[in-house]
C-alpha positions in Angstrom: -0.2 0.1 0.0 3.0 2.3 0.7 4.2 1.7 -2.9 1.1 2.9 -4.0 1.1 6.2 -2.0 4.7 6.9 -3.1 4.0 6.7 -6.9 0.8 8.7 -6.2 2.7 11.5 -4.8 5.5 11.3 -7.2 2.2 11.8 -10.3 0.9 14.7 -8.8 4.0 16.3 -7.8 6.3 15.5 -10.9 3.0 16.2 -13.7 0.4 18.7 -14.5 -3.0 16.7 -14.4 -3.6 17.3 -17.9 0.1 16.1 -18.9 -0.6 12.2 -17.1 -2.3 9.7 -19.0 -1.8 6.1 -18.7 0.5 4.9 -20.7 3.4 7.6 -19.8 2.6 6.8 -16.1 3.6 3.4 -16.2 6.7 4.3 -18.5 7.5 6.9 -15.6 6.4 4.9 -12.8 8.4 1.4 -14.1 11.9 2.2 -13.5 10.4 3.8 -9.9 8.4 0.8 -8.7 12.1 -1.4 -9.8 14.0 1.1 -7.8 11.8 1.0 -4.6 11.5 -2.8 -5.0 15.4 -3.0 -5.2 15.2 -5.0 -8.7 17.3 -4.5 -11.7 15.7 -3.1 -14.5 16.0 -4.4 -17.9 19.1 -2.0 -18.9 20.8 -2.7 -15.8 20.1 -6.4 -16.2 22.1 -6.7 -19.8 24.8 -4.3 -18.7 25.8 -6.3 -16.0 25.1 -9.2 -18.7 27.3 -7.5 -21.0 30.1 -7.1 -18.4 30.3 -10.3 -17.6 30.9 -11.7 -21.0 33.4 -8.5 -21.6 35.5 -10.3 -18.2 35.2 -13.9 -19.7 36.4 -12.9 -23.0 39.4 -10.7 -21.1 40.4 -14.3 -19.1 39.6 -16.1 -22.5 42.6 -13.7 -24.0 44.7 -14.1 -21.3 44.7 -17.4 -21.4 45.3 -17.6 -25.1 48.2 -15.2 -24.6 49.6 -17.9 -21.8 49.0 -21.4 -24.1 50.4 -19.5 -27.1 53.6 -18.5 -25.4 54.3 -21.3 -23.7 53.8 -23.2 -27.3 56.3 -20.7 -28.8 59.1 -21.6 -26.1 58.5 -25.3 -27.1 59.0 -25.0 -30.9 61.8 -22.2 -30.1 63.4 -25.3 -28.2 62.5 -27.9 -30.8 64.3 -26.3 -33.4 67.0 -25.1 -30.9 68.2 -28.9 -30.5 
């Protein structure tokens, strides 16, 4: 019940009565509602997913560099023997 009251106060405070329409209120209230419930928005979830992918790719690149270096040393040792 408290959340509905907060959203209603936000509507009254930030909009003139003739500017408030159903879709506009839903668009504006959705991020507010998510923030109040402490849930990440879809945009925040997407950003987190992309950050995780970047971290994984960086780890993969580091492993490939290490593997390449080891392989290069082995080839060098074989060629110098």
